[in-house]
C-alpha positions in Angstrom: 0.0 0.0 0.0 1.4 3.4 -1.0 1.7 6.2 1.5 -1.1 8.1 -0.2 -3.5 5.1 -0.2 -2.7 4.5 3.4 -3.6 8.1 4.3 -6.8 7.9 2.3 -7.8 4.7 4.2 -7.2 6.4 7.5 -9.1 9.4 6.3 -12.0 7.3 5.2 -12.2 5.5 8.5 -12.1 8.8 10.3 -14.5 10.7 8.1 -17.1 11.2 10.7 -14.8 12.3 13.6 -16.1 15.4 15.3 -13.4 17.9 14.3 -13.7 16.9 10.6 -17.5 17.1 10.7 -17.4 20.6 12.3 -14.8 21.9 9.8 -16.6 20.3 6.9 -19.9 21.9 7.9 -18.3 25.3 8.4 -16.5 25.3 5.1 -19.6 24.0 3.3 -21.6 26.9 4.7 -18.9 29.4 3.9 -18.6 28.1 0.4 -22.3 28.4 -0.2 -22.2 32.0 1.0 -19.0 33.1 -0.9 -19.9 31.3 -4.1 -23.1 33.4 -4.2 -21.5 36.7 -3.0 -18.5 36.4 -5.4 -20.4 34.9 -8.3 -19.6 36.5 -11.7 -23.1 37.9 -11.8 -23.0 39.5 -8.3 -19.4 40.5 -7.7 -19.8 44.0 -9.2 -22.4 44.6 -6.4 -19.9 43.7 -3.7 -20.0 46.2 -0.8 -17.4 47.1 1.8 -19.5 45.3 4.4 -19.2 42.1 2.3 -15.4 42.3 2.6 -15.6 41.8 6.3 -17.7 38.7 5.8 -15.3 37.4 3.2 -12.0 38.0 5.1 -13.1 37.6 8.7 -14.0 33.9 8.6 -10.7 32.5 7.3 -9.4 29.2 8.6 -5.9 29.2 7.0 -4.8 32.6 8.4 -5.9 35.1 10.9 -8.8 37.5 10.0 -7.6 40.4 7.9 -7.7 44.0 8.9 -10.3 45.0 6.3 -10.4 48.6 7.4 -6.7 49.0 6.9 -6.9 47.2 3.6 -9.5 49.5 2.2 -7.9 52.6 3.7 -4.6 51.7 2.0 -5.8 50.5 -1.4 -9.4 51.7 -1.8 -12.5 49.5 -1.9 -12.9 49.5 -5.7 -9.3 48.3 -6.1 -9.9 45.3 -3.8 -13.1 44.4 -5.5 -11.7 44.7 -9.0 -8.6 42.6 -8.1 -10.8 39.9 -6.6 -12.9 39.9 -9.7 -9.9 39.7 -12.0 -8.4 36.8 -9.9 -11.6 34.8 -10.1 -12.8 35.6 -13.6 -10.0 37.3 -15.5 -9.0 36.1 -19.0 -5.3 36.0 -18.3 -3.6 32.7 -17.3 -4.0 31.7 -13.7 -0.3 32.3 -12.9 -0.6 35.9 -14.1 -3.7 36.6 -12.1 -2.2 35.1 -9.0 0.9 37.2 -9.3 -1.1 40.4 -9.9 -3.3 40.0 -6.9 -0.5 38.9 -4.5 1.8 41.7 -5.7 -1.0 44.3 -5.5 -1.7 43.5 -1.8 1.7 42.4 -0.4 0.5 42.7 3.2 -2.2 40.1 2.7 -1.2 36.5 3.2 -1.3 34.6 -0.1 -3.3 31.9 1.6 -6.1 34.4 2.2 -6.7 34.8 -1.5 -6.3 31.0 -2.1 -8.9 30.2 0.6 -11.4 32.8 -0.6 -11.1 31.7 -4.2 -11.4 28.0 -3.3 -14.5 28.6 -1.3 -16.0 30.7 -4.1 -15.0 28.2 -6.9 -14.1 24.9 -5.3 -13.3 23.2 -8.6 -11.1 25.9 -10.0 -8.9 27.0 -7.1 -7.0 25.2 -4.3 -5.4 25.8 -0.9 -1.7 25.2 -1.0 -0.9 25.5 2.7 1.7 23.8 5.0 -0.4 20.7 5.4 -0.8 20.4 1.6 2.9 20.8 1.1 3.7 18.3 3.9 1.3 15.8 2.4 2.8 16.1 -1.1 6.3 15.6 0.3 5.2 12.6 2.4 3.7 10.7 -0.5 6.8 11.2 -2.5 5.5 13.8 -5.0 7.8 16.7 -4.2 9.5 16.6 -7.6 6.4 15.6 -9.6 3.7 17.6 -11.3 6.2 20.3 -12.4 6.8 21.4 -8.7 10.0 23.3 -8.0 11.6 23.9 -4.6 10.1 27.5 -4.7 6.6 26.0 -4.4 7.4 24.9 -0.8 8.5 28.3 0.4 6.4 30.7 2.5 5.6 32.8 -0.5 5.1 31.3 -4.0 4.8 32.5 -7.5 1.8 32.2 -9.8 3.6 29.4 -11.7 4.2 27.6 -8.4 0.5 27.8 -7.7 -0.4 26.3 -11.1 1.8 23.3 -10.5 0.6 23.0 -6.9 -2.9 22.8 -8.3 -1.8 20.0 -10.6 -0.4 18.1 -7.6 -3.5 18.6 -5.5 -5.7 17.7 -8.5 -3.9 14.3 -8.5 -4.9 13.9 -4.9 -8.4 15.0 -5.7 -8.7 12.3 -8.5 -7.4 9.5 -6.3 -9.5 10.7 -3.3 -12.6 10.7 -5.5 -12.0 7.2 -6.7 -11.4 5.8 -3.2 -14.3 7.7 -1.6 -16.6 6.9 -4.5 -17.6 10.5 -4.8 -16.5 13.4 -6.9 -14.4 15.6 -4.6 -13.7 19.3 -4.8 -10.6 21.2 -3.7 -12.4 21.9 -0.4 -12.5 18.1 0.1 -8.8 18.0 -0.8 -8.1 20.7 1.9 -10.0 18.6 4.5 -7.9 15.6 3.5 -4.6 17.3 3.6 -5.5 18.9 6.9 -6.2 15.4 8.3 -3.0 14.0 6.6 -0.9 16.9 7.9 -2.0 16.2 11.4 -1.3 12.5 11.0 2.2 13.2 9.5 3.1 15.6 12.3 1.6 13.2 14.9 -0.5 16.0 16.4 -4.0 15.9 17.7 -6.4 17.6 15.3 -8.1 20.8 16.3 -10.6 23.2 14.6 -8.8 26.4 13.8 -11.7 28.8 13.1 
């Protein structure tokens, strides 16, 4: 049994543990809300109040100081950059580089999480648990990944290859769970796997 399949088997047997259920329910609710709020049809109507909802319920990083963000960059700029990241016509790597360079004080994970919850089949969360899982299963040098992809800050191209790596997990996970998984499901899996690999007790970081 490969390390990946072993982790999936453990995950499947632990699927209903309390912390996973709570986190899954929270992210499902958040995804439903953000996918509506940030839909292509509604994003132009986004308000400053909506930004607090979007950036104050993050699980990958601490809540953002939305007041400071808007004061520094202006509300319109934040909204337009979010719109471009989610729906722009440029390649994903360019859109990632643009939004992260435009708001250097915002953790990259904040944008990854918001985008993944808004569009769970088009974006992914490349956090420390995801990186740790990819290394553990022996895929560190696969899927086009370079060493730069495992740093604290990554490039848009790193993100594209990270998505390829996590998409492989998504496909294998879907097959073993007998259900079509999204990148939210992949996040839940790598969160579980990361805890297992570290040997830590899981906790709900909300």
